[in-house]
C-alpha positions as CSV (number, residue, x, y, z in Angstrom):
1,M,0.0,0.1,0.0
2,P,1.4,3.5,-0.9
3,E,2.3,5.8,1.7
4,L,-0.5,8.6,2.0
5,K,0.2,12.1,2.7
6,I,-2.5,14.6,4.4
7,H,-2.5,18.2,4.6
8,P,-5.2,19.8,6.5
9,F,-5.7,23.3,6.1
10,L,-8.4,26.1,6.7
11,C,-10.7,27.6,4.4
12,R,-14.0,29.7,4.6
13,K,-14.8,31.1,8.0
14,D,-15.6,27.7,9.7
15,N,-14.2,24.9,8.1
16,I,-11.2,22.9,7.4
17,G,-10.1,21.3,4.0
18,V,-7.9,18.2,3.4
19,L,-5.5,17.2,0.7
20,V,-4.8,13.5,0.3
21,H,-1.7,12.9,-1.6
22,S,-0.4,9.6,-2.6
23,Q,3.5,8.5,-3.7
24,D,2.4,8.0,-7.0
25,G,1.5,11.8,-7.6
26,T,-2.3,11.3,-6.9
27,T,-3.5,13.9,-4.9
28,A,-7.5,14.3,-4.1
29,S,-9.2,17.2,-2.1
30,I,-11.8,15.8,0.3
31,D,-14.6,18.3,-0.8
32,A,-13.5,21.5,-2.6
33,P,-15.5,24.5,0.3
34,D,-13.4,27.2,-1.3
35,A,-11.2,27.2,-4.5
36,E,-8.8,30.0,-3.3
37,A,-8.1,27.7,-0.3
38,V,-7.5,24.3,-2.1
39,T,-5.2,26.4,-4.5
40,T,-3.1,28.0,-1.8
41,A,-2.7,24.5,-0.1
42,L,-1.6,22.7,-3.2
43,Q,1.0,25.7,-3.8
44,T,2.2,25.3,-0.3
45,T,2.9,21.7,-0.6
46,G,3.8,21.5,-4.4
47,W,1.0,19.2,-5.5
48,N,-1.3,19.2,-8.4
49,L,-4.9,18.4,-7.9
50,T,-6.1,15.0,-9.6
51,H,-8.9,14.3,-8.1
52,I,-11.8,16.2,-5.6
53,L,-13.8,13.7,-3.6
54,T,-17.3,14.8,-3.0
55,T,-18.8,13.3,0.4
56,H,-22.3,15.2,-0.1
57,H,-23.9,18.0,-2.1
58,H,-23.9,21.1,0.5
59,G,-22.6,24.2,-0.9
60,D,-20.2,24.2,2.1
61,H,-18.7,20.9,0.2
62,T,-19.1,21.9,-3.3
63,A,-18.5,25.5,-3.7
64,G,-15.0,25.2,-5.1
65,N,-15.9,22.4,-7.5
66,L,-16.2,24.0,-10.9
67,E,-13.5,26.8,-10.9
68,L,-11.1,23.7,-9.7
69,K,-12.1,21.5,-12.7
């Protein structure tokens, strides 16, 4: 099983985002509450987004999906 790196980050006023990165270069955002916050977290880590995993369809989980796509 490949090693996974986890990067939590603050987004919006009341939310936390999470990036999950695999050794093979796959990087997933667990939900995308805010595209700017996800992009900043990606720049901080140097990872490239390959997937968005949406847990459910509420705006505070999906607001950044289209912009990041």
